[in-house]
N, C-alpha and C positions, 0 to 999 in steps of 0.2 A: 180453864182460865180461872185464876183466883185474883180477887181485888180487895183492896182496903182503902178507905178514905177517912179524912178527918176534916171537920169544919169548926172554926172557932170565931165567935163574934167577940172581938177584943174589947171594943167599946161602941158607942152609938155611931161612930164614924169609920171604924175599921174592921174588916172581916179578912180572915185568912184561912187557907185550906191546903190539903195535899192529897194526892192519890197515888197508889202503887198498884201495878198490874203485873201479874206473873203468868205467863203462858207455858204450862208444864209440857205441852206437846210441840212447842216451837222447835224448829230445826236449829241445830247448832250451826254457827256460821257468823258472818260479820254483824248480823242484826241480833241484838240481845233479846232474850225472852222476858226481860224485866223493863217496865216503863215507869218512870217516876215523874211527877209533875206537882209543882207548888204554885200558889197564886195568892193574890190579895186584891181587895177592893176598898178604895178610900173615898168617902164622901167629902167633897170639897165644900159644899153647901147644900141646901135642901133641893137644889135644881141641877147639881152636877156631880159626877163621880169619875174616877179613873180606875182602870183595872190593869193588872199585869200578871203574866204567868210565864213560867219557863219549865221546860221538861229536860230529861237527861240526854236528849238528842241535840240540845243546844238551840232549840227553837223558842224564841221569845215572842210573846204576844203582848201588845199594848193597846189600850182602848180608852177613849174619852167619850162620855155621854152627857149631853146638856138638854134639859127640858126648856123648850122655847116658850111654851105656854101650856095651859092645861090641855092634855091630849096630843101634844106634839113634841116629839123628841128627835134629836139629831145625834148620830154617833159616828165617830171616825175611829178606825182601828187598823192595826198593822200586825202582820205576822212575819218575823225576821229570822232567817236561818243564820245563827251567829257563826256557824262553821263555814259559811259560803258568803261572807259579806261582800266580796268583790264580784259576785255572780248574780244574775237576775233570778234569784230563788225566793224573792220576797213578795208579799201580797199586801195590798192596801185596799181599804174599803170605806165606803160612806153609805150611811142608811138614814132614811127618815121613817119614823113610825107615827102613824095617825091612829088615834083611839077615839071611839065615839063615846 
């Protein structure tokens, strides 16, 4: 397995990156031995940010994180298979993080 990645902080509010993975021993068939993914993170203000990523299989990930107060964050995220929008192949999540 070979991989390469790139990360770039464009400015104080925006970050972007990408990753490529090649499995040289992967079986030939419908599943490709190459995986590509790109993503970004945008700070909306000092207490909130959004993230997005998409891969070559058509899976789109979106997330929103908000700091409620010092040491408490809430996040909501979704993973959507854009090739199966009419099927129940999607995931949604909600998390709370408490830090001491």
